[in-house]
C-alpha positions in Angstrom: 161.1 56.1 99.5 160.8 57.3 102.8 159.2 56.4 106.4 156.9 53.2 105.3 154.1 51.1 107.6 156.4 49.2 110.1 158.8 52.7 111.1 155.7 54.5 112.5 155.2 50.2 114.2 158.5 50.4 115.5 158.9 54.3 116.3 156.0 53.7 118.4 157.0 50.5 119.8 159.9 52.3 121.3 158.6 55.0 122.6 156.0 53.2 124.2 158.3 51.0 125.9 160.5 54.3 126.8 157.6 54.9 129.0 157.0 58.5 126.9 153.1 59.7 126.9 151.1 60.2 124.3 153.6 59.9 122.2 153.2 56.8 120.9 149.9 56.7 119.9 150.3 60.0 118.0 153.3 58.3 116.1 151.0 55.6 114.8 147.7 58.0 114.4 149.9 59.5 111.5 152.0 56.6 109.9 148.5 55.1 109.7 147.3 58.4 108.0 149.4 58.5 106.0 149.3 54.7 104.5 146.2 54.1 104.4 146.9 51.6 106.2 147.3 50.2 110.4 149.6 48.5 112.2 149.0 48.5 115.7 150.9 48.4 118.4 150.2 45.5 120.9 150.7 43.1 116.7 154.2 40.8 117.4 156.4 41.8 113.9 159.5 40.1 113.9 162.7 42.6 113.5 162.6 41.3 109.2 158.9 40.8 108.7 158.5 42.8 105.8 155.5 44.6 104.4 155.1 45.0 100.8 154.5 48.8 98.9 155.9 50.4 102.0 152.8 48.7 104.5 149.9 50.4 101.1 146.4 49.4 103.0 147.9 47.1 105.6 145.9 46.1 108.8 147.7 43.5 111.7 145.7 43.9 114.9 146.4 43.8 118.3 147.3 40.4 118.8 148.6 38.9 115.8 151.4 37.1 115.4 153.7 37.5 112.4 157.5 35.3 112.9 160.9 36.1 111.0 160.8 36.9 107.3 157.2 36.9 106.6 156.2 38.7 104.5 152.8 40.0 103.6 151.4 41.8 100.5 149.4 45.3 99.7 146.2 45.8 100.9 146.7 42.5 103.7 144.5 41.7 106.7 144.9 40.3 109.5 142.7 41.0 112.5 140.5 38.2 114.4 136.4 37.8 114.4 133.8 40.5 115.4 133.8 40.2 118.7 136.1 37.6 119.6 139.8 38.3 121.5 141.9 35.0 119.8 144.2 36.7 116.6 145.3 35.1 114.1 149.1 33.8 114.3 152.4 33.7 111.2 154.6 31.9 111.0 158.4 32.2 110.2 159.1 33.1 106.4 155.0 33.0 105.0 154.0 35.5 101.5 150.7 36.5 102.1 149.8 38.1 98.4 148.4 41.4 97.8 144.5 41.4 99.5 144.0 38.5 101.4 142.5 38.3 104.6 143.7 36.2 107.2 140.4 36.0 110.2 140.4 34.8 113.5 142.7 32.3 115.8 144.0 30.9 113.1 147.8 29.7 112.6 149.8 29.7 109.8 152.5 27.2 109.4 156.0 28.5 108.6 157.0 28.5 105.0 153.6 28.1 103.3 151.7 30.6 100.3 148.4 32.6 100.7 147.5 33.3 97.6 146.5 37.5 96.1 143.3 37.4 97.3 142.7 34.8 99.0 140.0 34.6 102.6 142.3 32.1 105.2 139.6 31.5 108.4 140.9 27.7 109.2 144.7 26.5 110.0 146.9 26.4 107.5 149.8 23.5 107.3 153.3 24.6 107.3 154.0 24.8 103.1 151.0 25.4 102.2 150.0 27.8 98.9 146.7 28.2 99.8 144.5 29.8 97.4 140.4 31.0 96.9 137.7 33.1 98.9 137.8 30.3 101.5 141.1 29.6 101.1 141.9 26.0 100.4 145.4 24.0 99.9 146.4 23.4 96.5 149.9 22.5 97.1 152.1 21.4 99.0 155.8 23.5 98.9 159.0 21.1 99.7 160.9 21.0 102.0 164.1 23.4 102.4 167.3 21.7 101.3 170.1 22.7 103.8 
């Protein structure tokens, strides 16, 4: 498929870590334009995070944390409320459905599922399945067997 939003995100972060001036912002901007997305260099995505359709339409704001094994489908927005500094935190192994929005200083617990088109503005407990606008818990996933 070629480079995706995570490729540009990781390249920009690596360049910034190496102290290269201007190029990290340019690499990030190229990725944003090509994929109609924005995964900010100051977001913290674990190396095992996945993005649906290469991250098309995904917006991940600065300060957002996404844990290992989590997956953000296409057209997902994860960002703070307008005028607030605190960004969302998404735990491990979380699935976020197409077009969902996670807004504000919320925490999404490990192994949670956010349904397509859901608007999350409050904390989501671990293993919860949430849907709707505003998002509400409809069930809990059973604990994983080890």
